[in-house]
C-alpha positions in Angstrom: 0.0 0.0 0.0 2.8 2.4 0.9 4.5 1.6 -2.5 1.3 2.3 -4.4 0.8 5.6 -2.5 4.4 6.7 -3.0 4.2 5.9 -6.7 0.9 7.8 -7.0 2.4 10.8 -5.2 5.5 10.8 -7.4 3.5 10.4 -10.6 1.1 13.2 -9.7 4.0 15.5 -8.6 6.0 14.9 -11.8 2.9 15.4 -14.0 2.1 18.7 -12.4 5.7 20.0 -12.3 6.8 18.8 -15.8 3.4 19.7 -17.3 3.6 23.2 -16.0 7.2 23.6 -17.1 6.5 22.4 -20.6 3.5 24.7 -20.9 5.5 27.7 -19.6 8.3 27.0 -22.0 5.8 26.6 -24.8 4.2 29.9 -23.9 7.4 31.9 -23.5 9.2 30.6 -26.6 6.3 30.5 -29.1 8.4 30.8 -32.2 10.2 33.9 -31.0 13.9 34.1 -31.7 15.6 32.3 -28.8 17.9 35.1 -27.9 15.0 37.6 -27.6 13.4 38.0 -24.2 9.7 39.0 -24.1 9.2 42.1 -21.9 6.1 43.8 -20.6 5.9 47.5 -19.6 2.7 49.2 -18.6 0.8 46.2 -20.0 2.4 46.4 -23.5 4.7 43.7 -25.0 8.1 44.1 -26.7 11.4 42.3 -26.9 15.0 42.9 -25.7 18.1 41.3 -27.1 20.9 39.5 -25.2 22.6 42.8 -24.7 19.5 44.2 -22.9 18.7 46.7 -25.6 15.2 46.9 -26.9 14.7 45.2 -30.3 10.9 45.8 -30.2 9.7 48.6 -28.0 6.9 47.6 -25.6 4.0 49.2 -27.4 1.9 46.2 -28.5 -1.1 44.7 -26.7 -0.4 41.4 -28.4 2.5 39.8 -30.3 1.7 36.5 -32.0 4.4 33.9 -32.7 6.5 34.3 -35.7 5.7 32.3 -38.8 1.9 31.9 -38.2 0.9 34.2 -41.0 4.1 34.8 -43.0 7.6 33.3 -42.6 9.7 35.4 -40.2 6.8 37.8 -39.4 4.7 38.1 -36.2 1.3 39.7 -36.1 1.1 42.5 -33.7 -1.8 44.5 -32.3 -1.6 48.1 -31.3 -4.6 50.3 -30.3 -6.8 47.5 -31.6 -5.3 47.5 -35.1 -3.4 44.6 -36.7 0.0 44.7 -38.4 3.3 42.7 -38.7 6.8 42.9 -37.4 9.8 41.0 -38.8 12.8 39.2 -37.2 14.6 42.5 -37.1 11.9 44.0 -35.0 10.8 46.3 -37.8 7.1 46.9 -38.6 6.7 45.5 -42.1 3.0 46.2 -42.0 2.1 49.1 -39.8 -0.8 48.3 -37.4 -3.6 49.9 -39.4 -6.1 47.1 -40.2 -9.2 45.9 -38.3 -8.6 42.4 -39.7 -5.9 40.5 -41.5 -6.7 37.1 -42.9 -4.0 34.5 -43.5 -2.0 34.7 -46.8 -3.2 32.4 -49.5 -6.9 32.3 -48.8 -7.7 34.4 -51.9 -4.4 34.4 -53.7 -1.1 32.7 -52.9 0.8 35.9 -52.2 -2.1 38.0 -50.8 -3.9 38.4 -47.5 -7.3 39.9 -47.2 -7.4 43.0 -45.0 -10.2 45.1 -43.6 -10.0 48.8 -42.7 -13.0 50.9 -41.6 -15.4 48.1 -42.8 -13.8 48.0 -46.3 -11.7 45.2 -47.8 -8.5 45.1 -49.8 -5.3 43.0 -50.0 -1.7 43.2 -48.8 1.2 41.2 -50.4 3.8 39.0 -48.8 6.3 41.9 -49.0 4.0 44.0 -46.9 2.8 46.3 -49.6 -0.9 47.2 -50.2 -1.9 45.5 -53.5 -5.5 46.6 -53.4 -6.5 49.5 -51.1 -9.3 48.7 -48.7 -12.1 50.4 -50.6 -14.5 47.5 -51.3 -17.6 46.5 -49.3 -17.4 43.0 -50.7 -14.6 40.8 -52.3 -15.7 37.6 -53.8 -13.7 34.4 -54.2 -11.1 35.2 -56.7 -10.3 31.5 -57.3 -13.8 31.0 -58.8 -13.5 34.0 -61.2 -15.5 36.4 -59.0 -14.1 39.9 -59.0 -14.1 42.9 -56.7 -17.1 45.2 -56.3 -17.8 48.3 -54.4 -21.5 48.0 -55.0 -23.7 48.4 -51.9 -25.3 45.1 -52.6 -22.9 42.9 -50.8 -24.9 39.7 -51.5 -24.3 39.8 -55.3 -20.7 39.2 -56.4 -19.7 40.5 -59.7 -18.2 38.3 -62.5 
């Protein structure tokens, strides 16, 4: 009985300890460069390098892991608007969009964006390909085009 109890205690203890450690590691190293350290200042996130200098100023309410939307980019949120930073800590897409969909949903090198309720596209280099000026954008893969008609239910061919 003592052996079973001791085994159970050790098993539960190791599960709790190692489970928490792996989760903490997972959360703190989410595809961020390993030499960068996540910092928080006044509730905003940024990064410092191994020399202690700021690589990314703590000005974002959210920094997603790198590589989820675009290789070597991390989505950031500032003042409720979405953008991207790169592995140099530079904003490659200034936080200006209400929504950014993943690249490749409409076109291989484009991501659908929304700004002030209007839709457009950005390219994988961060440039705006189609300014957000459309109330509706149909599925480009099925030959539907762009429209700025007020009738959002009728895509234009």
